[in-house]
N, C-alpha and C positions, 0 to 999 in steps of 0.2 A: 386631811391637811395638805397632802400632796396635790390633790385636785384643785384646792383653793389657790395654791401657789402657781399652778399651771395657768389657771384662769387669770390671775393677776398679771402674770408674765405676758400672756396673750393680749390682755387689755392695754398694758403699757406699750407693747410692741406696735399694736394697731394705732394707738394714739400718737405715737412718735412718727409713724410713717405717713399719716394723712397730711397731704399738702393743701395749701390754700386753693380753693376752687370757687367758681362762681358761674352764674348763668351767662352763657356766651351765645352769640349768633351762630346759626348753623353754618358749617363750613364743608364745602365739597372740594376734595383734593384731586388733582389730575397729575399723574406722574408721566414720565417719559413712555411708560408702557401704554398709556392711554393715547397720547398724541404722536408717538413714534418720532420724536424730534430730538433736539439737543437739550442741554441743561438750562442755561440762563434764559430768562424772559426779560428782555430789556425794555419793552414797551407794550402797553395794552390799550386798545381802543375798541369801541363798538361802531360798526358801520351803519350806513343808512338802511341796509338790508337786515338790520338787527343781529347780524352775525358778529362774533367777537374775533378780533384780529390781534395777533401776537408777533412781536419781533423776537425770534428765537434763534439767535446766532445765524446759522446758515439757512434758516428757513423762515418763510412767512407762513404762520399757522392761521388757519381759519376754522372756527367752530360755530355751528349753527344750532347747537343743542341736540343734534342727531349724529353727525359724522364730523371727524377731524380731517382737514385737508392740509397738505404742506406743499410749499413751492420754493424753488431756489432761484436766485438771480442768474442771469446768463453767465456772469463772471465768477459765480460761486462764492462771493464774498459774504462777510458777516453782516446781517441786518441789525443795526443798532437802534433805529428809531422809525416810528410810523405815525401818520396823522391822517384823519379823515377829512375830506373836503368834497362834499356832494357824493357822487358815485365813485370817486377816486380815492385810493389809499396810497398816499405818498410814503415812500420809504427812503431811508438814508443808510449808506454802507461805506465801505472803504473806497474813497475816490469815486464815488458813484451816488447819484440820487435820481429818482424818477417816480413813476406812479403805476399802480395796478388797477385794472378794471375787470369786471366779471362779465363773461359772455359764454353762453351755452353751457353753463354749469362749471366753468373753469376760470381761474384767474390768469390774466395776461399782463405782461409787464412792458412798459414803455420807458426807455431811458431818456432823461432830459439832458444829461451831460454827454451823450454819445457824440463823438466827433468834435467836441468842444475841449479846448485846452484850458480847463479851469484850474487844474492842479499841477503844480510844478513837480518835476521828476524827483526832487529831493524831499518833497512833502510826504508826510506819512499821516494823512488826514482821514478821519472817519466822521461821518455825520451822526452826532449824538442826540440831536434834538431838532424837531420840525415844529414850527408854530406859524400862526397867521397874525399879521400885524399890518394895519393900514391897507388892507386889500391885497397885500402881497404875501407870498409864502417864503418863510425864512428857513434855510437849511444851515444849522450851526455845527461847526466842529470845535475843537479846543483852541484853534488859532484864527479861524475865519468864520464869516457868516456870508451866505449866498442868498441874494434876494431875487426871487423869481416872480415876475408880474404876469406870467402866462405866455409871454413872448420872449422876453430878454432876461438875462441873468447878470446881476451886478454883484461883484465880490468886494467885501470889506475885510481887510486884515487888521487884527488887533495887535498892538505893540507888546502884548503880554499874553500869558496862558490863561484861558478862562475855563470855568466849570460849565455854567449854563446861562442862558438868557431867559428873562421873565417879562411877561406883559402884565402890568398892574395899573389899573385906572388909566388906560389908554397911553401909558408910558412904557417905554422899553428899558429894562435894566439889564446890565451885563455884570455878572459876578466873576471877578478875576480870582485866581488862586492865591495871590500874595498881596495885591494892592487894594483889596476891598471891592465894594459894589459901585458900579458907575451907572449913571443915567445917560442914555444914548439918544441924541437928537440928530437924525439923519446919520452922518458919518462922524459927528462930533460926540465925544464922551466927557463926562465930568463926575467927580465924587460929590454926592449930596453932603451937605454940612452936617457934622455931628455923627457921621457913620464910621468913624475911625476904628471902632471896636470890631468891625468886620474885616479889618486887614489881617493878612495871614490866616484867613479863615475860609474854608471851602463851603460855599452856600449851595444847597441842593434844591431849595424851593422858596418861592415868595408868593404869598396870596393875601388878599384883602378880606377882612371879616369884620363887620360892624364898625366900619370907619377906622379900622386899625389894620396896618400892614404887618403881617407876620413873616419873619425871615427865619428860615430853618437852616442852621449851619450843621456841618457834619459832626463836629466834636465839641462845639461850644453851646449846644442847645438852641433854644428858640429866643429870638429877639422880637420886640414889638416897636413899631414906629407909630407914635400917636402925637398929633399936632407937631409933626416934624422932629420929634425927639425920639432917639433910639435908646431902648433899654431892654434888659433881659426880661423874659416872661416870668412874672412872679407867681410861680406855681410849683409845688413840691415835685410834680412829675418832671419838671425841667432838669433836675439833677440826675434823675434816672436816665433821661434821654441823652445827656452828655456822654455817659459811659456806654450807651447802647449804640451810638453812631447812627445819626439820622441819614437815611438814603433818599427818602421821598416823603412828601406830605401833601394832604389835600383836605379842604373843607367840604363837607357833604351836608345833605339835608338833615333837618331836625337838630340844628345847632351842634353838630358833631365835627370833630377834627380827627383825621386818620393820619397816623405817622408810621411810616415803614422804616425799620431800623436794620442795621447790619448784623446784629447778634442777639436781639431780643424779640424778634418777630414784629408784630404790628400792635400799636397802641390806639385805642379808640376813646377819645376824650369827649365827655358830654358836658357842654357848658351850662346846661340847665341844672344839672345835679352836682356839678363839680366833682364828678367821679370818672374813673377810666377803667377800661378793661384791656387786659393784655392777652393776645392770642399768639401762642408760640408753640414750639415743639413739645413743651411740657403738657399741653392739653390737646391740641388738635392739628396744628400746622405740621407739614412735612419737614420744613427746616426754618431756621430763624432769620435768614437773610432775605430781606424784601428789596427787590430791585426796581419795581414799578408798581403803580396803582392806577387802575382804570375803573370807570363807573359805567353801568348799563342804564337803560331807560327806567328800570325799576329802582334806581338809586342804590343798588347793591354793589359791593366791591368785587373787583377782580385783581388779585395780587399776583404780580410776576415775581417768582422766587428764584433763588440761585439754582434751584433744582426742582422745577415743577410749577404748577399753577394752583391757586386757591380761589374759590368763589365763596365770598363771605356775605351772607344775607343779613346785612346790618339794618335793612328796612323791612324785614319780615316780622310778622306778628308772633313768630315762634322763636323762643330761646331754648337752649339746651344746656343741661348740666352734664359735663363729661367726667367720667372717672376712668381714665386710661390705666391707672395703676392696678385696678382690680381689687384693691383692698376693701373698698366699700361693699363689693359684691353686687348681687342682683337686688334692685330696689323694688320692694313690694308695696310700699306706701310712703308718702311724703306729705308734710304739712308745714305751713309757714308759722313762725313764731315772731315775737316782737323784735328779736335780735337776728333772726335768720331762718334756719330750717331744722325740722326734726325728721329723721329718715329711719324707716324700718326696712332692714334688708335681711338677707339670709345669713349675714355675719353678725347681726345684732342691731342695736339702736344707736344712732349717731346724732349728735347735735352740731349744728353749724352756727358758729358765733364768731363775730369779728373776723370773718374771712377764713376761719380754720374749722376743721372738723375734729371732733373727739368722740370716742365711743363712751356711752353711758355705762357706769359700773354695773357688773353682774347681769349684763344683757346679751352676752355672747350666745349665738345660736339664732335660730329662725324667728324673725319677727314678721307678723303678717299684716297688721292693719293699725292705722292711726286715725282716731275719730276725735274731733274737737267738740266739746260741750262746755259752753260758757268759756272759762279760762283754763279748762282742764283738757289734757290730751290723753285719751285712753288708748293704750297700746296692747294689742293682742299678740302674745308671744308663745313660743313653743313651751316655755316653762311656766306660763301663767299670764296674769294680766298686770300691767303697770300703769301708773298714773303719773304724768309729767305736769308739773305746775310750778311756775316761777323759777325755772332752772333746776328744780330738784325732782328726782324720780323715786317713786315709792311703789313697791309691789303690793297689790291689793288682794290677789288670790293665787292659788297654785293650780287652778284647773288648766290643763294643757290645751294649747292650740286655739286661741281666740281668733277665729278667722275674720269675723265681721261683727260690728257693733251697730245696732239700728234702734231708732226711737219710734215708738208707736205714734201713729198719725191721729189718735183720738185722745191720748192722755200723756202723762209724763213717764210712763213705763218704758224701760229700755230692755232690749234683748241682746244677748251675745251668743253667737253660734260658735261651738267648739268641737273638738275631736269627739267628745263623749255626749253631746246633746246641747241643750239650751239653758243658759243662765238668765234669770229674770231679776231686774233691778227696779224696785218701786221708787227709790229715791236716789237719783244719780249723784247726789252729794255724799252719799254713804256707799262707796263702792265696795267696802268690805262686807256689806250686808246684801246677800243675794239668795235666791232660791233656785233650785234646779228643777226644771220641768220634768215631771215624772213620766214613766212609760215611753220614753223616746230616747233611749241611750244609744244613739247613732251619731256618726260624724256629720253634723249639720253645717252647711255652708252659708245659707241665707235664711233670714227670718223677717217676716213682715206682719203688721197688724193694722187693720182699718175697721175692725168691729170688736165690740167688747166681748171678752172671754173667748176669743177665737184668734188663733195665730196660724200662719202658714209657714212651713219649714221645708226647705229643699235639702235633700240628702246630698252629700258631697259626690256620691257615685251615681245613684239613680233613685228616682222616686220623689214625689211631692206629698207632704203630709199636712193634714188639717187637724189641729190640736184644739180640743174644747176643754175649758177648765172653769171652775166655779169662782166665786168672789174671794175665796181663801187660797186661790191659785192651786187647788187640787185638780189633777187631771181627771177629766170625766171620760174622754174618748179620744182615740187617735185613729185617723182614717188615712189610708193610702189612696188619695183621690186620682192619681194617674192610673192606678189599677181599676178603680171604680169607673173611670171614664174610658176604659179599654184602649189606653195609649200604650202601645208595646215598647216603642223606643223612648224611654223616659230617662235616658242617661244625661247627666250634667244639666239639670233643670236650673234656670236662672229666674230670680224674682226681681221685678222692676216696678217701683212705685211711681205712678204718674198721676198727679193731681188727685190725690187721695184714693186712687184706684190702683188695685194690685193686678199686674199682668204677669204672666208666666211665659217664658221663652223656652219651648220644648221642641227640640229637633227642627229648628228654623221656623217654627210656627208659633203664633201668639195665641194665648188662651186667657180667659177670665173665668172666675168661679161663679156658677149659678146656684144660689142657695136653695132654690125650689127643687131643682132636679138633683141637687147634690153631686153635680158633675161639672167637668170643665167644658167650656164652649169656646170655639174660635172667635177671636175678636176681629170684627170686620175692618175697623179703622186702621189698626196696626198691621193686619195681614195685607191690606191694600197698599199701604204706604211703605211698609218695611219688609221686603222679601229677602230671603237668603241672609238673614242676620245671624252672625255667630256669637256675638256678645253685645251687651248693652250696659251702660253705666250712667247713672243720673249725675247731673251737675247741680241744678237747682230746679225750681218748679217749672221753668219754661225752657230749660236747656238740658240736653243729654247727648251722649256720644254712642254711636253704633259702629260695629266692626262688620263690614260687608265685603266678602271675597278678598280678605286681607287688607282692605283699605278702611281707614278711620274717617268718619264723617261727624262733624259737629252739627247737631240738629237744634234749630230754634223753632219752638212751637208757638203758633199764634192762632188761638182757637183750635179748629180742626185742620189747620193748614200747617205744613212743616217746611221750613227753609233748610236746605242741605248745603253744607259747606265742606268741601273736601279738604282733608289734611294730607298733603302729599306723602306718599309711601316712603320717600327717601329719608324722611326725618326719623323713621322708626323701623325700617325694613330689617327683619331678622332680630329685632330687639324687644318686641312685645313679649310679655309673659302670659302665655295662654291661660285663660280662665281666671286671671288675677289682675285685670285692669282696675285701677283705683284712681279716683279723681278727688282732689282737694281744692275747693273754691276759696279764693281770697280776693276780695274786692272785685276788680274787673278782670282778674286773671284766674286761671285754674291750672293745676299741676297734674301731670300724668306720669305714672311710673314707667321706667324702662329697665331692660336687663342690665344696663351699665350706667344708669343715671336717671334723669327725668326731664320732661319737657314742660315749659311754661307757655301757655297759649292765651291770647286775649279772648275774653268772654264774648265781646261784641264783634268778633272777627267775622268779616264778610269777604269771602273769597269770590270775587267777580272774575271767573275764569275768562281768559282771553279767547275770543272767538275768531280773531284775525289769523287764520291758519293758512299757510302756503304749502303747496305740494311741489316737490321736485322729483320727477320720475326718470330713472335711468335704465337704459337697456344696452347691454354690451358697452358700458362706459359713456354712452351718448345721452345727453339731456333731451327729453321728449316733450314737445308741446302737446296740448290736449288733442284728442281725436287722432293720435298718431297710430301707425301700424307697426307692430313688432313681429320679428320672425317667430315661427312656430318652434316650440320646445326650447325657448330661451328664458332666462330669468328676468323678471321685472322688479327693480328695486325702487320703492316709493319712500322718499323722505318727507315726513309730515312735520313741518317746521312751524312752531308757534312764535318763535322769537322771544319767548319768556323762559327765564332760567330759575326764577324764585318761586315763592309760595303760590302765586296765582297761575302757575303753569297748568294748562287744562288737562283733564283726565280724558284721554282720547280712545275711541274704539272705531272699528271699521266694519263695513259689510260689503261683500262682493256680489254683484248682480242681485238676484232676488232672494239671497240667503236670509233665513230668519234669525240666525245667530249673530250677536255682536261680538267681534273678536277684539281683545285688548291690543293696543299698539305698544309694543315693548320698545322703550327708548326712542320713540319717534320713527321707527323703521318698520316697513312692511315688505316682506319678500314673497313674491308670487312665482310659483313654478308649476309646470305640467298643466298649463292653461289650454283649454280646447280652442280650436280656431273659431273666429267669429267676434262679435262685439261684446265688450265687457265694461262694467262700470264699478268703480270703487268709491263708496260714499264714506266720508269721515264724520264721526259724531262726537260731540262733547257730552260727557256723562257726569251728572252731579250727584249720582246715587239713586235718584228717583226717576229722572227722565233722560232720554237720549235726544239731543238736539243736533240736527244736521248742520255742519259748518262749511263743508265744501265737498267736491267730488272730482274724480278724474276718470275720463272715458277714453278708451283705447280699443284697438282692434288687433286681434292675433291673426296673422296671415295663415293661409292654408299651408299644410306641410308641403315640402318640395315635391312629393309624389302626387300632389293635386294641383300643381302649377299649370299655366296655360300650355307651356311647351310639353310638359309631361302628358297632359290630356291629348294634345295633338299626336304625340308619340303613341299613346294608348290607342287612338283612333286608327293610326297607320298599322299598328300591330293587329288590331281587330280586323281591319280590312284585309291585311295580308293573310291572316288566319282563315277568314271567310273564303278568300280566293283559293287558298290552298285546299280548303275543305271542299270547295266546289270541284276543283280539279281532281282531288282524291275521290270524291263521290262519283264523278263521271267515269274515272278509270275503274273504280269499283263496279259500276254498272256494266261496263263493257266486259270486265272479267266475270261478272255474274252471268252474263249471257253465254259467254264461252263455257263457263262451268255447267250451266243448265244443259247445253248441247252435249258436253262430255258426259254429264250425268245421265242423260237419256240413253246415250250410246252404252254407257256402263250398265245401266239398268237392263238393257236388252241382253247384253252379254251375261249379266247375272241371272236373268230369267232362263236363258239357254242352259247355263251351267246348273241352275237349280233343277231344271227338267231332267238333264242328264244325270245329275246327282240323285235325283229322286228315283230314276230307273235303276241306277246302280244300287241304291239303298234297298229297293224292292227285291233285287236279286240277292243282295247280302242277307236280307231278312229271311228270304226263302231258304238260302243255304244254312243260315243260322237255325232255322226251324228244323231242317233235316238233321243237323248235328244234334239238336236238342232231343229229337226223337231217338236217334241212335244212342245218345247218352242215357236217355230214360230206359232204353232196352238193356243196355249194359248194366245200368243200375239195378234193373229188375233181376238180371242174371246174377249179379253179385249178391243181391239180397237173397235170391232163391238159393244160390249155392251156400251162402252164409247160413241160412236157416237149415239147409240139408246137413251141412257139416255139423252144425250145432246139435241137431237132433241125433245124428250118428254118434257124435262124441258123448252125448248125454246117455244114449242107450248103452254104449260100451261101458261107461262108468258105472251104470246101474248093474249090468251083468257082472262086472268085476266085483262089485260089492256083494252080490248074491253068492257068487262062487266062493268068495272068501268066508262067507258065513256058513256055507254048507261043507262040512268036513267029511261026510260019509260018501259023498258022490265023487270020487276021484275021476272016474271015467267020464262022468257028465261034465265035470270041470274041464277036462281036456278038450272035450268036444266044443264046449262053449267058447273056449279060448280060440279054437280054430275059426269059429264063426266070427269072433271079434276081429281077427286078423283079416278075414275076408271083407268085413264091413269097414275097416279103417280107410281113412281118406288117403288116396295115393298122392305122391309128391307132385304129379302133374297138375292135379286139381288145385293144390295149394298155390302153385306158381301162377296158375291162371287167375285164381282169386286175388292174389296180391297185385298182379299186373293191372287188372280191372279197377281195383281199389285205388291204386296210385294215379291212374288216368282220370278217374272221377274227381279226385281231390288234389290235382296237380298244383293249382294256384295256391291252395291253402298250405301245401307242403313247402312251396318256394318261399312264401311270405313268412312262414314259421321258421324256416331255416335261416333266413336273413336276420330276423329279429333275435333268434336264439341259436347261434351257430354251435353251441356246445351240446345240443341234443343229439342222442344216438338214434339210429334207425328204429330201434325198438321203442324209444321215447316218442318218435313221430308217429309210429303205428298206433300207440296207445292214444295219442292226441286225436288221430282220425276217428277211432272208435268212440271216444268221448264226444267228439263233434257230432257223430251220428246218433248221439243220445242213447248209447248202449250202456246197460248196467254192468257192474263189476262181475256179476254172475255170468252175464252173456259174453263178456270180454275174455274170461278165464280160459274157456276151451279154445277161443280163436287164437290166443297167444300161447296155448299149451302150457299154462301155468295155473296154479291153484287160485282160489278166490282171495286168500290172504296175500298171495303173491301180487295179485292185481292191486290190492289196497296199499301194499308196501310200495309198489311201483308208482302209484298215484301220489303218494306222500313225497317220494323223491322228485317226481316231476314238478310238484308245487314249489319245491325249494329251488329247482333250476329256473323256474319261471318267476321267481321272486314274489310269490303271492303271499298275502297276509292271511290270517285265520278267517277274517270276515269275507274275503273274496271267493266267489264260486268259480271252480275250475272249468266247468262245462260252459258257463256264460262267457268266461274270458276267452275261451277258444272259439266260440261262435262269433265273437267280435273281431277276430283277426282276419 
């Protein structure tokens, strides 16, 4: 119950919030941030050069479709009015009028009133209107009119305050503020008879249309003069205009009247249909105060606002429905009804009737698609399927997510693709009776059939399936034909029916199904004509739409030939719903859904893109003629100007030099930087989607960099000459020095030779002396060795005798005798001193080196090191040091510690390496 109440509340809230909307011309708004000027736009005209000119308070604005330019008068006064006459743009301001002309890419001003005393000191005159009459140019203020014939100026002062002057049927009328409208003949003025209703009435416009003179007053609405009789315009719109405050009015092409107001925007009245459209801030204008109206050569409007500029494409084949409130949401499908429109959006289903929208009951939520069959509208919704007929809505099933509804091309069977598979309808008049296709419970986006008992179904995510079924609609087989065809990237498959043939758009390539090979094959006709296509939508048998590189193209098929018509990106930029383009055809128009509304386009719309393109190239702010030279490493700015602002504006690309790639021209501007020196050519091409046609080109030359200029080359030559000269002088000096060096070297070599001979003799003597010393050393070594062996043997003998004596207890006398013999055979002290002296002499260097490295060694340690270096065993060392064998081992152990040796290191090898 609670959820039902919430839904009802939401429904009534939405219904009450939706304002009256309608299809309107496309409007481009330009704010101060675009043109960098002031607020009010007092006058709008198009020049002979196709540029638009605006009187914008302190500035004259110029816009050529690419860049905005602004200029000020020498006296910095406010520009109130402008008029085109040939190549001149006349302007009027405070106590000043003159003309502008364009030269070398800039506007220049010439004052007509300079040094002329046309204005009295007490006058506070501004020129509010400029017009041409009888070959002269009239400059009108609120008190005077100045007539300029090209040479002289004649001043006429009125006896009353006026609003504006008007030229109607070769007659000049003057509208006073209080005394009505006067007809002016030279300097004489008179009130036309029967026009008293215009007294105390400010008239802002007078124009003739179909033999009637229309007079537009500020607060009393519109009057008509027919057969000399003045009467109010008999139209319900007139009452609205009285309160809206008319500021300006103009008749335009196709029997339409444009009225700019002070507080209700602009009204466009169609005399053919007796209907009007109101464009204001509620739908698309930036503000509601219209100060001026201008027309371009495409018969589209340019509105001067109280704050900004609006370009209104009243003559465009494209109309747009705007929903600035956001209540309608994103439109996924739209269809025309007998009374208006039926819209499916992400907020629900809406009905447009009698100029107002209302949400259909119980349709809140995502609605996907609207398909018309006979007089029924079948609506696919997140909550199921609805049928709209004769203003009433009925839910026909609860199957979620009816994405698309399609009819078989061979019979009356219809298919609906849903979140959970495919629904099949044998009789479209019985929507409650349907069958679910078995064995394919997937989210299916598209379904098509052109052969009995066979359908093709595209998965919403990836894959294309071929489903075979019998006459009782029982599924026989389901095949994934993208897998069978070895197509790896089969995401987002789209099905397109063209002349009873089914095509498949897969990853920007077109395929058809070959029933013999049971595989997909590339379609030559479509792959040749339609490359890089992201989406395709059918309109009817001979018309369809493609999306290529973000641009929509309307395609007309004639046989195997295709006519491309570009739909300018500005109409839908950032407003397309990806993978959800849907078209509804109605008579000679078709509707296309947008993120915030929809577009209406003419079916037989032919966009003949303008090929009259002009190039203005600027370098460092200077306009360049063709074949000009620019400085190296400077920017070249190329303005590509078509002079077209509406639907037929060409889609332009460019190529530089021999590049193969076509580069899109963004907003008509090409910026070129880092160009190499030499000749360059920029070619401009018009692209219709299929072909690139060259329309113009610009050739120029980039100068050599400063370091390659003639003066720099001369400087380089001088530097090279100087370097060569210095090199020659240096080389000559070096040669002389070389000769001197050679002489000195020869002398030096002789001295060296003499020294070498002398040194050789000395070396021979030293070697001889060394040899003698070595012999002496060998002799002493032999003595030491002999003595060592003798002493060792004696010591050994004594030790043996002592052992024997100790073991023989009975021979005391013998023991005494033997001890005497031992004493006799002991080594005397002199022999030990001699032995030690010779030993130290032989190993003197070793002792010095060992003492330096290990200063903590005792003489006894050094003696042990010498014996170990001589490769003597512990047994042999014991008698020499007069200690026991165990004492030698203990001494060796202590020595290792002092030498910081590890267990693995050999003591004898270590000593040999010192």
